[in-house]
C-alpha atoms as a printed R data frame, in Angstrom:
    type eleno elety resid chain resno       x       y       z
1   ATOM     1    CA   MET     A     1   8.891  32.052 -31.318
2   ATOM     2    CA   LYS     A     2   6.898  28.282 -30.681
3   ATOM     3    CA   THR     A     3   4.942  26.668 -32.822
4   ATOM     4    CA   ASP     A     4   1.675  25.514 -31.588
5   ATOM     5    CA   LEU     A     5   2.843  22.069 -31.831
6   ATOM     6    CA   GLN     A     6   5.878  22.854 -29.376
7   ATOM     7    CA   VAL     A     7   3.340  24.410 -27.105
8   ATOM     8    CA   CYS     A     8   1.685  21.438 -26.983
9   ATOM     9    CA   TYR     A     9   4.633  19.208 -26.796
10  ATOM    10    CA   LEU     A    10   6.141  21.286 -24.327
11  ATOM    11    CA   LYS     A    11   2.574  21.233 -22.103
12  ATOM    12    CA   ILE     A    12   2.542  17.436 -22.277
13  ATOM    13    CA   ILE     A    13   5.836  17.097 -20.816
14  ATOM    14    CA   ILE     A    14   5.133  19.741 -18.033
15  ATOM    15    CA   ALA     A    15   1.961  17.667 -17.230
16  ATOM    16    CA   ALA     A    16   4.020  14.516 -17.074
17  ATOM    17    CA   LEU     A    17   6.478  15.748 -14.606
18  ATOM    18    CA   ILE     A    18   3.882  17.404 -12.499
19  ATOM    19    CA   LEU     A    19   2.115  13.599 -13.078
20  ATOM    20    CA   PHE     A    20   5.119  11.297 -12.272
21  ATOM    21    CA   GLY     A    21   7.508  13.803 -10.131
22  ATOM    22    CA   THR     A    22  10.930  15.776 -11.848
23  ATOM    23    CA   SER     A    23  12.934  12.076 -11.708
24  ATOM    24    CA   GLY     A    24  10.222  10.857 -14.193
25  ATOM    25    CA   THR     A    25  10.538   7.586 -12.209
26  ATOM    26    CA   MET     A    26   6.888   6.701 -13.694
27  ATOM    27    CA   ALA     A    27   7.502   7.381 -17.100
28  ATOM    28    CA   GLN     A    28  10.490   4.961 -17.079
29  ATOM    29    CA   PRO     A    29   9.826   1.624 -18.719
30  ATOM    30    CA   GLN     A    30  11.753  -0.408 -16.131
31  ATOM    31    CA   PHE     A    31   8.524   0.211 -14.262
32  ATOM    32    CA   LYS     A    32   5.708  -0.576 -16.519
33  ATOM    33    CA   GLY     A    33   3.455  -3.088 -14.850
34  ATOM    34    CA   LEU     A    34   4.206  -1.766 -11.772
35  ATOM    35    CA   GLU     A    35   2.640   1.957 -11.852
36  ATOM    36    CA   HIS     A    36  -0.180   1.265  -9.181
37  ATOM    37    CA   LEU     A    37   2.813   0.735  -6.534
38  ATOM    38    CA   PHE     A    38   4.913   3.539  -7.436
39  ATOM    39    CA   THR     A    39   2.132   6.454  -7.260
40  ATOM    40    CA   THR     A    40   3.092   8.775  -4.419
41  ATOM    41    CA   PRO     A    41   1.988   8.308  -1.058
42  ATOM    42    CA   LYS     A    42   0.200  10.957   0.820
43  ATOM    43    CA   SER     A    43   1.317  13.073   3.530
44  ATOM    44    CA   TYR     A    44   0.289  15.126   7.052
45  ATOM    45    CA   VAL     A    45   2.080  17.274   8.809
46  ATOM    46    CA   ALA     A    46   1.065  16.847  12.143
47  ATOM    47    CA   GLY     A    47   1.157  20.029  14.806
48  ATOM    48    CA   TYR     A    48   2.571  20.160  18.452
49  ATOM    49    CA   THR     A    49   0.139  20.899  21.014
50  ATOM    50    CA   LYS     A    50   0.568  21.931  24.509
51  ATOM    51    CA   ASN     A    51  -3.305  21.510  25.945
52  ATOM    52    CA   ALA     A    52  -4.182  17.775  25.200
53  ATOM    53    CA   PRO     A    53  -7.541  16.595  23.917
54  ATOM    54    CA   LEU     A    54  -9.973  14.901  26.491
55  ATOM    55    CA   ILE     A    55 -10.195  11.245  25.125
56  ATOM    56    CA   ASP     A    56 -14.088  11.217  25.241
57  ATOM    57    CA   GLY     A    57 -15.057  10.101  21.743
58  ATOM    58    CA   ASP     A    58 -16.054  13.944  21.416
59  ATOM    59    CA   ILE     A    59 -13.756  15.436  18.555
60  ATOM    60    CA   ASN     A    60 -15.015  18.926  19.059
61  ATOM    61    CA   ASP     A    61 -12.164  20.162  21.578
62  ATOM    62    CA   ALA     A    62 -10.120  23.451  21.642
63  ATOM    63    CA   ALA     A    63  -7.438  21.315  20.567
64  ATOM    64    CA   TRP     A    64  -8.598  20.146  17.799
65  ATOM    65    CA   GLN     A    65  -9.234  23.191  16.205
66  ATOM    66    CA   GLN     A    66  -5.886  23.449  15.137
67  ATOM    67    CA   ALA     A    67  -6.002  20.351  13.481
68  ATOM    68    CA   LYS     A    68  -6.673  19.444   9.850
69  ATOM    69    CA   TRP     A    69  -8.683  17.056   8.257
70  ATOM    70    CA   THR     A    70  -7.078  14.546   5.976
71  ATOM    71    CA   ASP     A    71  -8.797  14.131   2.578
72  ATOM    72    CA   ASP     A    72 -11.571  11.870   2.286
73  ATOM    73    CA   PHE     A    73 -10.615   8.195   2.428
74  ATOM    74    CA   ILE     A    74 -10.136   6.260  -1.244
75  ATOM    75    CA   ASP     A    75 -10.660   2.401  -2.021
76  ATOM    76    CA   ILE     A    76  -7.550   0.706  -1.339
77  ATOM    77    CA   GLU     A    77  -6.509   0.701  -5.006
78  ATOM    78    CA   GLY     A    78  -6.933   3.781  -5.275
79  ATOM    79    CA   ASP     A    79  -8.153   5.310  -8.862
80  ATOM    80    CA   LEU     A    80  -8.966   1.779  -9.956
81  ATOM    81    CA   LYS     A    81 -12.034   1.739  -8.158
82  ATOM    82    CA   PRO     A    82 -14.790   4.262  -7.608
83  ATOM    83    CA   HIS     A    83 -14.472   6.694  -4.323
84  ATOM    84    CA   PRO     A    84 -16.071   5.464  -1.627
85  ATOM    85    CA   PRO     A    85 -20.183   6.448  -0.966
86  ATOM    86    CA   LEU     A    86 -19.287   7.528   2.753
87  ATOM    87    CA   GLN     A    87 -16.823   9.803   4.241
88  ATOM    88    CA   THR     A    88 -14.083   9.222   6.251
89  ATOM    89    CA   ASN     A    89 -11.465  11.462   7.495
90  ATOM    90    CA   ILE     A    90  -8.771  11.886  10.331
91  ATOM    91    CA   LYS     A    91  -6.706  14.663  11.905
92  ATOM    92    CA   MET     A    92  -3.838  14.573  13.931
93  ATOM    93    CA   LEU     A    93  -1.875  16.546  17.046
94  ATOM    94    CA   TRP     A    94   0.992  15.038  19.180
95  ATOM    95    CA   ASP     A    95   2.628  16.506  22.571
96  ATOM    96    CA   ASP     A    96   6.028  14.711  24.579
97  ATOM    97    CA   THR     A    97   4.549  11.746  25.278
98  ATOM    98    CA   CYS     A    98   1.439  10.738  22.906
99  ATOM    99    CA   LEU     A    99   0.008  10.529  18.909
100 ATOM   100    CA   TYR     A   100  -3.349  11.905  19.212
101 ATOM   101    CA   MET     A   101  -5.910  10.930  16.537
102 ATOM   102    CA   ALA     A   102  -9.419  11.999  15.726
103 ATOM   103    CA   VAL     A   103 -11.563   9.531  13.438
104 ATOM   104    CA   LYS     A   104 -14.628  10.857  11.896
105 ATOM   105    CA   VAL     A   105 -16.491   8.331   9.816
106 ATOM   106    CA   MET     A   106 -19.831   8.605   8.180
107 ATOM   107    CA   GLU     A   107 -22.492   5.526   8.363
108 ATOM   108    CA   PRO     A   108 -26.003   5.124   8.080
109 ATOM   109    CA   ASN     A   109 -25.865   2.208  10.071
110 ATOM   110    CA   VAL     A   110 -24.031   1.859  12.854
111 ATOM   111    CA   TRP     A   111 -23.443  -1.299  14.103
112 ATOM   112    CA   ALA     A   112 -21.295  -3.483  16.318
113 ATOM   113    CA   THR     A   113 -20.743  -7.066  17.975
114 ATOM   114    CA   LEU     A   114 -17.128  -8.179  18.845
115 ATOM   115    CA   LYS     A   115 -16.461  -7.280  22.703
116 ATOM   116    CA   LYS     A   116 -13.398  -8.779  23.456
117 ATOM   117    CA   ARG     A   117  -9.563  -7.909  23.402
118 ATOM   118    CA   ASP     A   118  -8.571  -9.134  20.422
119 ATOM   119    CA   ASP     A   119 -11.158 -10.437  18.971
120 ATOM   120    CA   ILE     A   120 -10.632 -10.408  14.630
121 ATOM   121    CA   ILE     A   121 -12.754  -6.310  14.756
122 ATOM   122    CA   PHE     A   122 -12.166  -6.216  11.256
123 ATOM   123    CA   MET     A   123 -15.239  -8.861  11.226
124 ATOM   124    CA   ASP     A   124 -17.157  -5.536  12.352
125 ATOM   125    CA   ASN     A   125 -17.251  -2.560  10.124
126 ATOM   126    CA   ASP     A   126 -13.670  -0.864  11.551
127 ATOM   127    CA   VAL     A   127 -11.032   1.692  11.933
128 ATOM   128    CA   GLU     A   128  -7.230   0.650  11.733
129 ATOM   129    CA   VAL     A   129  -3.958   2.230  11.776
130 ATOM   130    CA   PHE     A   130  -0.691   1.183  10.821
131 ATOM   131    CA   ILE     A   131   2.539   2.119  11.813
132 ATOM   132    CA   ASP     A   132   5.833   1.929  11.254
133 ATOM   133    CA   PRO     A   133   7.774   4.545  12.826
134 ATOM   134    CA   GLY     A   134  11.463   3.497  11.623
135 ATOM   135    CA   ASN     A   135  10.824   2.875   8.168
136 ATOM   136    CA   THR     A   136  11.872  -0.147   7.188
137 ATOM   137    CA   THR     A   137   9.258  -2.026   6.900
138 ATOM   138    CA   HIS     A   138   9.882  -4.258   9.681
139 ATOM   139    CA   GLU     A   139   9.080  -4.265  12.946
140 ATOM   140    CA   TYR     A   140   5.761  -2.007  12.661
141 ATOM   141    CA   PHE     A   141   2.352  -1.903  14.598
142 ATOM   142    CA   GLU     A   142  -1.259  -2.435  13.606
143 ATOM   143    CA   ILE     A   143  -4.228  -1.315  15.709
144 ATOM   144    CA   GLU     A   144  -8.361  -1.574  15.044
145 ATOM   145    CA   TRP     A   145 -11.520   0.070  16.768
146 ATOM   146    CA   ASN     A   146 -15.057  -1.128  16.112
147 ATOM   147    CA   ALA     A   147 -17.637   0.988  17.147
148 ATOM   148    CA   ILE     A   148 -18.257   0.098  20.796
149 ATOM   149    CA   ASN     A   149 -14.648   0.896  20.925
150 ATOM   150    CA   SER     A   150 -13.190  -2.552  20.977
151 ATOM   151    CA   VAL     A   151  -9.560  -2.977  20.352
152 ATOM   152    CA   PHE     A   152  -7.657  -5.263  18.474
153 ATOM   153    CA   ASP     A   153  -3.739  -4.428  18.814
154 ATOM   154    CA   LEU     A   154  -0.715  -6.633  16.866
155 ATOM   155    CA   PHE     A   155   2.980  -6.385  16.185
156 ATOM   156    CA   LEU     A   156   4.997  -7.454  13.672
157 ATOM   157    CA   ASN     A   157   8.410  -8.451  13.122
158 ATOM   158    CA   LYS     A   158   7.982  -7.868   8.957
159 ATOM   159    CA   PRO     A   159   4.938  -8.268   6.676
160 ATOM   160    CA   TYR     A   160   3.065 -12.096   6.240
161 ATOM   161    CA   ARG     A   161   4.605 -12.088   2.534
162 ATOM   162    CA   ASN     A   162   7.630 -12.402   4.080
163 ATOM   163    CA   LEU     A   163   6.570 -14.945   6.391
164 ATOM   164    CA   GLY     A   164   6.287 -12.263   9.045
165 ATOM   165    CA   LYS     A   165   5.015 -13.694  12.536
166 ATOM   166    CA   PRO     A   166   2.420 -11.248  14.384
167 ATOM   167    CA   ILE     A   167   2.287 -11.134  17.775
168 ATOM   168    CA   SER     A   168  -1.202 -10.588  18.618
169 ATOM   169    CA   SER     A   169  -0.490 -11.449  22.615
170 ATOM   170    CA   TRP     A   170   1.056  -7.552  21.618
171 ATOM   171    CA   ASP     A   171  -0.676  -4.886  23.843
172 ATOM   172    CA   ILE     A   172  -0.224  -1.608  23.241
173 ATOM   173    CA   LYS     A   173   0.597   0.077  26.669
174 ATOM   174    CA   GLY     A   174  -1.305   3.133  27.869
175 ATOM   175    CA   MET     A   175  -3.312   3.652  24.969
176 ATOM   176    CA   ARG     A   176  -7.052   5.323  25.492
177 ATOM   177    CA   SER     A   177  -9.580   5.827  23.211
178 ATOM   178    CA   ALA     A   178 -13.279   6.442  23.156
179 ATOM   179    CA   VAL     A   179 -16.262   5.983  20.434
180 ATOM   180    CA   LYS     A   180 -18.747   8.846  20.815
181 ATOM   181    CA   ILE     A   181 -22.066   6.953  18.259
182 ATOM   182    CA   GLN     A   182 -24.419  10.207  16.266
183 ATOM   183    CA   GLY     A   183 -27.257   7.980  16.390
184 ATOM   184    CA   THR     A   184 -27.998   4.558  17.743
185 ATOM   185    CA   LEU     A   185 -26.222   1.210  17.835
186 ATOM   186    CA   ASN     A   186 -27.440  -1.682  15.951
187 ATOM   187    CA   ASP     A   187 -30.582  -0.310  15.361
188 ATOM   188    CA   PRO     A   188 -31.402  -0.146  11.436
189 ATOM   189    CA   SER     A   189 -34.766   1.488  12.243
190 ATOM   190    CA   ASP     A   190 -33.339   4.884  11.892
191 ATOM   191    CA   THR     A   191 -30.828   6.387  10.150
192 ATOM   192    CA   ASP     A   192 -27.624   7.314  11.708
193 ATOM   193    CA   LYS     A   193 -24.898   9.698  10.821
194 ATOM   194    CA   GLY     A   194 -22.026   7.709  12.402
195 ATOM   195    CA   TRP     A   195 -19.317   7.468  14.954
196 ATOM   196    CA   THR     A   196 -16.279   9.051  16.145
197 ATOM   197    CA   VAL     A   197 -13.196   8.091  18.030
198 ATOM   198    CA   GLU     A   198 -10.701   9.812  19.899
199 ATOM   199    CA   ILE     A   199  -7.307   8.113  20.024
200 ATOM   200    CA   ALA     A   200  -4.188   8.576  22.560
201 ATOM   201    CA   ILE     A   201  -0.780   6.793  21.819
202 ATOM   202    CA   PRO     A   202   1.760   6.674  23.953
203 ATOM   203    CA   PHE     A   203   5.259   6.776  21.838
204 ATOM   204    CA   LYS     A   204   6.749   5.092  24.927
205 ATOM   205    CA   ALA     A   205   4.511   1.770  23.528
206 ATOM   206    CA   LEU     A   206   5.955   1.869  20.207
207 ATOM   207    CA   SER     A   207   9.335   1.535  21.320
208 ATOM   208    CA   PHE     A   208  11.732  -1.266  21.683
209 ATOM   209    CA   GLY     A   209  15.072  -2.498  22.830
210 ATOM   210    CA   ASN     A   210  17.233   0.466  21.821
211 ATOM   211    CA   ARG     A   211  14.969   2.039  19.981
212 ATOM   212    CA   ARG     A   212  13.189   5.448  20.711
213 ATOM   213    CA   SER     A   213  10.092   6.169  18.922
214 ATOM   214    CA   ALA     A   214   9.405   9.220  20.123
215 ATOM   215    CA   PRO     A   215   9.458  12.138  17.298
216 ATOM   216    CA   GLY     A   216  11.355  15.432  17.203
217 ATOM   217    CA   GLU     A   217  10.840  18.306  14.812
218 ATOM   218    CA   GLY     A   218  11.129  17.122  11.227
219 ATOM   219    CA   THR     A   219  10.581  13.704  12.429
220 ATOM   220    CA   PHE     A   220   8.549  11.266   9.738
221 ATOM   221    CA   TRP     A   221   6.981   8.197  10.147
222 ATOM   222    CA   ARG     A   222   5.055   5.303   7.546
223 ATOM   223    CA   PHE     A   223   1.622   6.003   8.826
224 ATOM   224    CA   ASN     A   224  -1.788   4.535   7.042
225 ATOM   225    CA   PHE     A   225  -5.163   4.339   8.066
226 ATOM   226    CA   SER     A   226  -7.919   2.406   6.648
227 ATOM   227    CA   ARG     A   227 -11.681   1.389   7.139
228 ATOM   228    CA   VAL     A   228 -13.199  -2.121   6.364
229 ATOM   229    CA   GLU     A   229 -16.916  -1.782   5.428
230 ATOM   230    CA   TRP     A   230 -19.390  -4.870   4.941
231 ATOM   231    CA   ASP     A   231 -22.233  -4.817   2.664
232 ATOM   232    CA   THR     A   232 -25.335  -5.625   5.085
233 ATOM   233    CA   LYS     A   233 -29.012  -5.847   4.992
234 ATOM   234    CA   VAL     A   234 -31.651  -6.044   7.705
235 ATOM   235    CA   VAL     A   235 -32.954  -9.501   8.794
236 ATOM   236    CA   ASN     A   236 -35.526  -9.534  11.705
237 ATOM   237    CA   GLY     A   237 -34.639  -6.413  12.898
238 ATOM   238    CA   LYS     A   238 -30.879  -7.146  12.607
239 ATOM   239    CA   TYR     A   239 -27.867  -6.101  10.221
240 ATOM   240    CA   GLU     A   240 -26.752  -9.093   8.342
241 ATOM   241    CA   LYS     A   241 -23.752  -9.469   5.991
242 ATOM   242    CA   LEU     A   242 -24.287 -10.130   2.835
243 ATOM   243    CA   LYS     A   243 -23.672 -13.465   0.948
244 ATOM   244    CA   ASP     A   244 -23.138 -15.069  -2.127
245 ATOM   245    CA   ASN     A   245 -24.558 -18.210  -3.709
246 ATOM   246    CA   ASN     A   246 -22.395 -20.601  -1.542
247 ATOM   247    CA   GLY     A   247 -23.215 -18.726   1.424
248 ATOM   248    CA   HIS     A   248 -19.844 -16.938   2.132
249 ATOM   249    CA   ASN     A   249 -19.645 -13.365   2.986
250 ATOM   250    CA   LEU     A   250 -19.475 -10.897   0.071
251 ATOM   251    CA   PRO     A   251 -15.771  -9.063   0.108
252 ATOM   252    CA   GLU     A   252 -15.426  -6.212   2.562
253 ATOM   253    CA   HIS     A   253 -14.662  -3.125   1.104
254 ATOM   254    CA   ASN     A   254 -11.214  -1.093   2.032
255 ATOM   255    CA   TRP     A   255 -11.225   1.918   2.047
256 ATOM   256    CA   VAL     A   256  -7.880   3.938   3.270
257 ATOM   257    CA   TRP     A   257  -6.111   7.189   3.891
258 ATOM   258    CA   SER     A   258  -3.293   6.684   1.451
259 ATOM   259    CA   ALA     A   259  -4.373   4.149  -1.668
260 ATOM   260    CA   GLN     A   260  -1.901   0.811  -1.673
261 ATOM   261    CA   GLY     A   261  -2.039   0.412  -5.131
262 ATOM   262    CA   ILE     A   262  -3.001  -3.203  -4.202
263 ATOM   263    CA   VAL     A   263  -5.626  -4.934  -2.252
264 ATOM   264    CA   ASN     A   264  -3.181  -5.596   1.051
265 ATOM   265    CA   MET     A   265  -2.632  -2.901   3.862
266 ATOM   266    CA   HIS     A   266   0.745  -4.619   4.823
267 ATOM   267    CA   TYR     A   267   2.714  -3.116   2.514
268 ATOM   268    CA   PRO     A   268   4.453  -1.129   4.788
269 ATOM   269    CA   GLU     A   269   6.265   0.876   1.489
270 ATOM   270    CA   ARG     A   270   2.650   2.279   0.274
271 ATOM   271    CA   TRP     A   271   2.055   3.766   3.318
272 ATOM   272    CA   GLY     A   272   1.901   7.571   3.858
273 ATOM   273    CA   TYR     A   273   3.841  10.206   5.685
274 ATOM   274    CA   LEU     A   274   3.021  11.070   8.409
275 ATOM   275    CA   GLN     A   275   5.743  14.383   9.644
276 ATOM   276    CA   PHE     A   276   6.134  15.810  12.835
277 ATOM   277    CA   THR     A   277   6.322  19.478  13.708
278 ATOM   278    CA   LYS     A   278   6.178  21.865  16.639
279 ATOM   279    CA   ASN     A   279   5.036  24.747  14.081
280 ATOM   280    CA   THR     A   280   1.670  26.262  14.125
281 ATOM   281    CA   ASP     A   281   1.219  26.348  10.764
282 ATOM   282    CA   THR     A   282   0.833  22.840   9.322
283 ATOM   283    CA   ASN     A   283  -0.366  24.168   6.063
284 ATOM   284    CA   ALA     A   284   3.453  23.681   4.952
285 ATOM   285    CA   ALA     A   285   4.088  21.226   1.955
286 ATOM   286    CA   PHE     A   286   5.717  17.525   2.853
287 ATOM   287    CA   VAL     A   287   8.285  17.230   0.724
288 ATOM   288    CA   LEU     A   288   9.242  14.152  -0.205
289 ATOM   289    CA   PRO     A   289  13.110  13.336   1.031
290 ATOM   290    CA   TYR     A   290  15.757  12.896  -1.610
291 ATOM   291    CA   PRO     A   291  16.529   9.069  -0.051
292 ATOM   292    CA   GLU     A   292  13.154   8.462  -0.370
293 ATOM   293    CA   GLN     A   293  12.998   8.899  -3.922
294 ATOM   294    CA   GLN     A   294  16.292   6.837  -4.225
295 ATOM   295    CA   LYS     A   295  14.623   3.622  -2.553
296 ATOM   296    CA   GLN     A   296  11.830   4.000  -4.978
297 ATOM   297    CA   TYR     A   297  14.792   1.956  -7.059
298 ATOM   298    CA   LEU     A   298  15.509  -0.442  -4.099
299 ATOM   299    CA   TRP     A   299  11.624  -1.544  -4.492
300 ATOM   300    CA   LEU     A   300  11.687  -1.406  -8.237
301 ATOM   301    CA   VAL     A   301  14.526  -4.482  -7.427
302 ATOM   302    CA   TYR     A   302  12.477  -6.335  -5.130
303 ATOM   303    CA   TYR     A   303   9.496  -6.505  -7.017
304 ATOM   304    CA   ARG     A   304  11.216  -7.645  -9.865
305 ATOM   305    CA   GLN     A   305  13.514  -9.786  -7.919
306 ATOM   306    CA   LYS     A   306   9.750 -11.694  -6.921
307 ATOM   307    CA   GLU     A   307   8.430 -11.736  -9.921
308 ATOM   308    CA   TRP     A   308  11.703 -13.511 -11.192
309 ATOM   309    CA   LEU     A   309  11.571 -15.635  -8.138
310 ATOM   310    CA   LYS     A   310   7.856 -16.911  -8.997
311 ATOM   311    CA   GLU     A   311   9.044 -17.907 -12.750
312 ATOM   312    CA   HIS     A   312  12.547 -19.082 -12.131
313 ATOM   313    CA   ASN     A   313  12.473 -20.458  -8.756
314 ATOM   314    CA   SER     A   314  15.064 -18.389  -7.870
315 ATOM   315    CA   TYR     A   315  16.641 -14.809  -7.895
316 ATOM   316    CA   SER     A   316  18.156 -13.313 -10.705
317 ATOM   317    CA   GLN     A   317  22.077 -12.355 -10.594
318 ATOM   318    CA   SER     A   318  21.948  -9.335 -12.617
319 ATOM   319    CA   LEU     A   319  20.266  -5.960 -12.995
320 ATOM   320    CA   LYS     A   320  20.501  -6.257 -16.365
321 ATOM   321    CA   GLU     A   321  18.467  -9.591 -16.639
322 ATOM   322    CA   LEU     A   322  15.691  -7.551 -14.732
323 ATOM   323    CA   GLY     A   323  15.731  -4.627 -17.402
324 ATOM   324    CA   ILE     A   324  16.573  -1.805 -14.312
325 ATOM   325    CA   ASN     A   325  19.416   0.288 -14.863
326 ATOM   326    CA   GLY     A   326  22.518   0.380 -12.918
327 ATOM   327    CA   ILE     A   327  23.002   4.368 -13.184
328 ATOM   328    CA   VAL     A   328  19.782   6.633 -12.041
329 ATOM   329    CA   THR     A   329  19.199   9.945 -12.121
330 ATOM   330    CA   ILE     A   330  16.962  12.016  -9.441
331 ATOM   331    CA   THR     A   331  16.230  15.588 -10.016
332 ATOM   332    CA   GLY     A   332  19.769  16.461 -11.499
333 ATOM   333    CA   ASN     A   333  21.553  13.804  -8.992
334 ATOM   334    CA   VAL     A   334  23.187  10.764 -10.016
335 ATOM   335    CA   SER     A   335  23.542   7.354  -7.927
336 ATOM   336    CA   ASP     A   336  25.012   4.043  -8.432
337 ATOM   337    CA   LEU     A   337  22.378   0.684  -8.113
338 ATOM   338    CA   LYS     A   338  24.007  -2.102  -7.456
339 ATOM   339    CA   MET     A   339  22.942  -5.927  -6.348
340 ATOM   340    CA   GLU     A   340  24.493  -8.996  -5.012
341 ATOM   341    CA   ALA     A   341  22.370 -12.460  -5.504
342 ATOM   342    CA   THR     A   342  22.371 -16.105  -4.618
343 ATOM   343    CA   PRO     A   343  19.952 -18.172  -6.033
344 ATOM   344    CA   HIS     A   344  17.918 -17.635  -2.419
345 ATOM   345    CA   GLN     A   345  18.640 -14.493  -1.681
346 ATOM   346    CA   PHE     A   346  19.728 -11.025  -2.518
347 ATOM   347    CA   MET     A   347  20.837  -7.410  -1.277
348 ATOM   348    CA   ALA     A   348  20.737  -3.925  -3.708
349 ATOM   349    CA   PHE     A   349  22.410  -0.980  -2.977
350 ATOM   350    CA   ILE     A   350  22.102   2.212  -4.414
351 ATOM   351    CA   THR     A   351  24.513   5.264  -3.270
352 ATOM   352    CA   ASP     A   352  24.408   8.623  -4.617
353 ATOM   353    CA   LYS     A   353  27.924  10.236  -5.957
354 ATOM   354    CA   LYS     A   354  27.872  13.257  -4.522
355 ATOM   355    CA   ASP     A   355  27.458  12.326  -0.666
356 ATOM   356    CA   ASN     A   356  28.584   8.772  -0.694
357 ATOM   357    CA   LEU     A   357  25.532   7.461   1.295
358 ATOM   358    CA   THR     A   358  24.056   4.129   0.884
359 ATOM   359    CA   TYR     A   359  20.486   2.678   0.793
360 ATOM   360    CA   THR     A   360  19.945  -0.832   0.956
361 ATOM   361    CA   ILE     A   361  17.192  -3.438   0.821
362 ATOM   362    CA   ASP     A   362  16.599  -7.224   0.743
363 ATOM   363    CA   GLN     A   363  15.025 -10.537  -0.311
364 ATOM   364    CA   ASP     A   364  12.690  -9.882   2.812
365 ATOM   365    CA   GLY     A   365  11.945  -5.857   1.762
366 ATOM   366    CA   LEU     A   366  14.373  -4.563   4.941
367 ATOM   367    CA   VAL     A   367  15.360  -1.132   3.781
368 ATOM   368    CA   GLY     A   368  18.299   0.378   5.835
369 ATOM   369    CA   LYS     A   369  21.186   2.451   5.342
370 ATOM   370    CA   LEU     A   370  25.030   1.294   5.550
371 ATOM   371    CA   LYS     A   371  27.316   2.543   7.816
372 ATOM   372    CA   GLN     A   372  29.711   4.805   6.489
373 ATOM   373    CA   GLN     A   373  33.528   3.394   7.225
374 ATOM   374    CA   THR     A   374  35.191   5.873   9.121
375 ATOM   375    CA   GLN     A   375  38.872   6.537   7.938
């Protein structure tokens, strides 16, 4: 019979497993100081629709009734910051040609000023989607909308931190979007309810070369959605951003669906998971695939190497020097974690001993799967 103390310890262990996952990743000393970059991303299961919603900004179409809203958006840093005072939610559907999104933005003061395509839309209050269909952190997309449906779209070959080159001349061909305002635009004399956006993104617009981004049953993308909100006051009947003592705009608020853990949306490995299903029941829980759990250790190597580079002006030559174990156990399965490095570049490999599959990461944060050699 267990003593009260034993029961107490057992409850603590169970709570830790629930909080950190069965692998106990976050409880390991080698992750110390990086916990904010290893929280579990959120997930959304998008159901298939036979009847595409009409893209007119009205999110009350019958088609949308089968989709569920996400959780309320949170601060980009997650639990490190207070919960946003204004609510934001999205819901998603798909068919053979498009991903559909409905966005609900609660906002008592709806305003927008930017009208041209590819204006820097986040200088207004806006909503933004980030999509990485290949789950490599490279070749991903960013699209933004303000309350008058002005659009900014961008393709990045890799994140800015890795000297990525943004291509703002890229346009997402065939995308349709519409905004409906629940209130009046640019009118401080009343209190608005907010604004809604409907979006249809063709899958073929997210395809390059030999890569085809059309999903199938069970396909998942890395995906996040954010909202930029500026603090304002009314001056001469117009909304004006609040400024500091030096006349600079106060920093914007960044509210997101899945917490980044850092004030930077361009960490694609921190985005949530969007899974596609042709089932009508989208209440099934998303199960984090085993390779995604393995990749956490690749990212551990990446972050530790970047810390080492900052301190020593070169990459470390060994996992031991980085304080990382070469044997990884996840849900009872054992993997080998290895690294090859020179002072200027590195590649880490994680191989499951059961199926012998290997995933890799390099100094640019490019994640891939090593092709198995045929006998």
